[in-house]
N, C-alpha and C positions, 0 to 999 in steps of 0.2 A: 852602758852609760854613754858611750861614744855615739851610739845610734839614737838614743833618746834625747840627749842634750845637744842641740845644734851648736856648732862651733864655727869660728872663722868669720871674716867680713861678709856681710850680707846673708848670714845664716838665718833660717826660719823654720818653724814647724807648721806644716799645712793644716794640722788639726787645731791650731790656736790662731784664729783670725779675729782681730779686733775691729769692731765697727767704730765710727767716730764717737758714739756714745760710750762704748766700752773704754776707749782710750781716755776719754775725759774722766771716767770713774776711776781708772787706774791712777791718773795724775792727782786726783783729789783724795783717794782712800788708801793708796799704797798696798801693803801686804794684806790688809783686810779684804780688799777686792778679791785677791787670789784665793784666800781661805773661803770666802763666801761662794766662790765658784768651784769649790771642792779640791783646790790645790793646797792640801795641808789641813791643819786643825786649829781651833782656837788656842790650844796649848802652845802652839808655835809662836803666836803673837806675844805671849808673856815673856818670851826669850828673844825679843827683837828690840833694838834701841828705839825708843819712842813708840813701841808697839807697831813699828813699821809704817808710821805716817807722820810727816811733819805738818803742823798747822799752817794755815795762811797760804797754801798753794793756790795759784791762779792759772789754770790752763789757758785762759784767754791771752796771757802774756807770752805764750810760746808761738814762734813763727810757724807758718805753714810748712816750711822745710823741716823744722824740728819734729813736728807731728808726723810728717810723711816718713821721716827716717825711723821714728819710734814704732809706728803701728805694726810692722811685721817682725819686730825684734824682741818682743816680750818672751821671756823664757829661753834666751840664747846667751851663750857664753862670751862670744866675741873673740878677739885675738890679742896680740901683744902679751902683756904679763898676766892676763886673766887665765884661770885654770879651774878644772875640777880634778881633785886628787884623792885617790884612795890611799890611806895612810894607816899606820899602827902606832900605838903609844909605846915609845921605846924607853922613856925614863919618866919617873915620877919624882918631883922635887919637894912637893908639899902634899903629903898624904891626906890630911883632913880636907884641904880645899879641893884636891882632885876628887875625893869621894863626894863632896857637895856638888861638883860639876858632873858627876857620873862617869869619871874617867878611871880606868884601871890598866895596869901593865898588860901589854900585848893585845889590847882591845883594838879592833878595826874601827877607823873613823873616816869621814869624808869631809874635805874642806872645799868650799866654793869661793872663788874670788872673781867677782864681776860687778858691774855697776849699771849706769843708765844708758849704756850703749850709744848709738849714734844720736839719739835724742838729747842726751846730756851734753855731748860734745857740741852739738849745734847750738844749744842754749848758751854754752860758754862762748862760742864764736860770735853769736849775735850780740851778746852783751859786752864782749871785749871791745868792739867798735864804739859802743855807746859810752863805756867807761873811760876810754882814752880821751874822748872829748870832754867828759865830765871832770876828769882830773884837771885839765887845763882851766876849765871854767871855775872850779873851786880852789884854784891856786895850789894844787898838790904836786910837789916835785917828785918825779918817778926815777928811781935808779934803773928800772927795767920796765919796758912797755907792758909786759904781762903782769905787773903789779898794779895796774891801773885800778882806781877805786873812786868811790864817792861817799859822802856822809850817809849814815844809815837812814836819817830822816829826810834825805833828799828824795825827789821823785825817782831818780835813777836808782838809788839805793833800795827803796821800797819795792820797785818793780823787779829788780834783780833777785832779791830775797824770795819773792813770791814765785818767780819763775824757777829759781834753783830748788825751792821746796817741792815743786811739781816734779822736777827731774829726779830728786831724791826719792820721792814716792814711787816713781817708775822703777828705780833701782831696787827698792824694797820688794816690790811685786815681782820683779824679774828674778831675784834670788829665791823668793818663795816658790815660784813656779818650778824653777830648776831643782830645788830641793825635793819637791814632790816627785818629779820625774826620776831623780836619783833613787828615791825610795822604791819606786816602781821597778827600776832596773835591777836593784839588789834582790827584790822579791822575785822577779822573773828568773834571775840566775839561780837562786836558792829554791825556787819552786815553792814559795810560801806566800802568805798574804802580806801586803805592804805594811799593815799594822803590826805584823809579827817580826819585822826586821829589827826592831829596837833602835832604829835610827831617829832618835829624838834630837831636836834642835838644841845645841848647846848655847849658841848665841849668834846673832847677826848684828855686827857693829859697823858703823860707818867709817869711812876715811875720805879725805878730800871733801870737806863740807863746812859750811858756816852755819852756826846755830845760836839762837838766843838762849842763854843759860844763866842761872843765878849763882853768884859767888859772894863770899864775905870779903869786902874790901874796906880797909880801915875800920873794921869792927862793925860794919853794917852790910846787910845784903844788897847787892846791886845786880841789875839785869845787864848782862854783857853779850856782845856778839863774839863768839869764839870761833876762829877759823882754823880748822885742823887740816893742813895740807901735808900729805905724807905722814899723818898722825892719826891717832884713834883715841876714843874716850877711855878713861880708866878710873871710873868712880869707885869710892871706897865702901866698906861695910857700913850699913846703917843709913846710907843716902837714900832718900825717897825715890830717886830715879834709877837706882840699882834694881834690876828685876827681882820681884818678890822671892823666887826660888833661891836666889843667891845673896839676899840682903844681909844675911848673917856672916858672909865671908868676903863679899865684894864682887864687883862686876867682872865677868870673864873678858879677857883681852886676847885677841887672835893676832898672831904675828907670823905671817907666811914667810918662808925662806925661799929657796930655789928648788928646782925639781931633782937635784942630785943629792941634797943634804938633809935638811930637816926644817920643820916649822915649830912654833911654840905656842902654848897656852899660858898666859900670865893672869894675874888678878890685880884689880885696881886698889889704890891705897889712899890713906889720908894725906900722905906726903904729896901725892900728885895734886890734890885739891889746894894745898898750900903753895906749891911751887910751879905747877905747869897748867893751871886751870883745868885740872882733871884730865890730863892728856898724857899719852906715851907714844912710843914709836909705832909705825905701821910698816913692817918689813925691813929689809936690810939696806936697800938702796943700791944703785948700780955702781960698779967699778969701771965698766966700759959702756960706751954708747952702743946703740943697736948696730950701727954701721961697723964699729970696731969688732964687735962680737962675731959678725958674719965673716970677718977676715981671718979669724983664729983657726978655723978648721972646718972640715966637711960635716954637715948635719947628719948624714947617714952613719958616719963613724961615731958620732956622739951617741946616736940611738943604740948602736952596738955596744958601746962602752957602758951605757946605763943599763942595758939589758943584762950584761955580764955581772952587774952589781945587784940584780934582782929588781930593777925599776923598769917598768914597761911604759912606753910613751906612745900615745896615739895623737896625731896632729893633723889638722886640715891642710897644712902646708909645711914643707921643710924650712922655709925661710924663717918662720916663727921659732922653730926649734933652735936654729942657729943663733938667732937674736937673744934667746932666753937661756943659753948654755949656762951651767952653774958658775963657771969662772967669771961670767959677766957681772956677777953680784958679789958684794961683800959677804963675809961669813956672818949669817944672822946670829950665830951663837955669840959673837963678839958684841953685837949691838944689844942683845938681850942681857948679856953680862953687865953692860954699862947701866942700863935702866934699872936692873935689879939692884946693883950696888948703890945707885942714886936713890932707890926707894920709891920711884914714881910708878912702878909696877913690879911685881915679884913673880919669879918662876913657879909654875905649877907642873907643867908636863912638856916633854918633847915628843914630837910626832915625826916619824920618818916615812918617806914615800914608798908605795908599792906599785902604783900605776897612776899615770898622769895624762890628762886630756888637755890639749892645747888647741887654740884656734889656728 
């Protein structure tokens, strides 16, 4: 996996080179572009939020710099808190839902956490400058510059949504390509065909995204823009946008933890639709800044400590390992316990790390 999935800042795979036409198709079609090129199957798309493509994406609204940064980065993990992790199912909390998700005790799983890479970051930077000016023009008082915004129907608002949708489609395609390479890696290690690995997609769910969705407000359906930042969708059983394979139990929710403890699979609920616009947490959140985390201790010592606990870490650089040490994060079990008790998503399974790939 470490060899096949490029990691770190500026990582790329030489056997996936995008032309300008290819990149435009990725931005318009998302994960479907990847599947059409042989990276996965149509069955994968059934288990991706929005089938891996947000409508209304307009590649013409992306800057030359955003396109330049994105072209070599499709199928790459990146750095920071992004990871590819080999895990196993350590606990089952809801047996019927776990069975519907295809999860069983001691089963080996793989979790990927990555996004739109430098392309998405550049889209954000480009529009941040525009939105700061727009906020002043529309008389919007900001408690923080990074909360700058504009009305949805304004020219600035419409352009941002179209550009952000293109970046989201890049992220869908990026994860789809990496998932394919992970399957190939496991197949190579076990000396079997990729289709024999039984590595089926459980779900690919967004975080840090704004989407137009329909909710019941004051007894009638209304189309709203829901912005999930550090949050993820948690749709209930029976909802038409819950993937068909899971519609009888609810949408899978993936909550990554840290590389020393555990991650969780939850399921969406009706309560979330009533109280949180169909949303729940995404991850634990940091207790320390990255700078603080690097002061705590030596990264090599951390690698030895994790290895003694049966967790093997491969990283493009030790700086990322130091920044991402487990104690830099809250205990995700506490966060999951809260959302479970609140009923906005409920626990299905716990996953513990075996091997972690970092940028």
